[in-house]
Steps between C-alpha positions, in 0.01 A plus 500: 500500500733625242825338417784758504871456579466727804246256667639209695488176297584142569613237254322169547461182308171324500454126420141453388338166384446516127121436534479815727750723322254695279256584770779585743685735253160649394413589865856638570474709193148638595665619838738721296765447764718259319752534225597191317833403355533279195743236627492341139611800288721269296218260408339559168113582547418179303708288736320606813287276710171686418540505115280191454199664689551808293485305186193297619323833598573653156376177325181511712452865413533424138242223521260732698537760222423250244186365670393851578528596131311186388220563752472870410485417119260201558250711712585833341572647842624862471405693822435457869746206518789447722838475319808294577686827580228604750527154666875515499503862636269393784760231592803730464626308200715676250396395139775439249358678196721296263323176598211439262 
């Protein structure tokens, strides 16, 4: 389904437990039948509920890159290896290239 103004739409509000929110929103997004509204537009991105998870994820990615670089240099691995980018891509993770 496509979302066009000429198609009938309903405005609903969902109350989803925090522990199920990510999977629920992911599944709804996969259906392609839902349009989300940001009900917290006035809230700075760094003040949102998920900012700590994003920071932890970035920190973990930085650590993984460090260990990956250390392993590659110690074992002189250059080809036929799986990169962090390939792993992240397989899991639909967008890498922040500024994190190193």
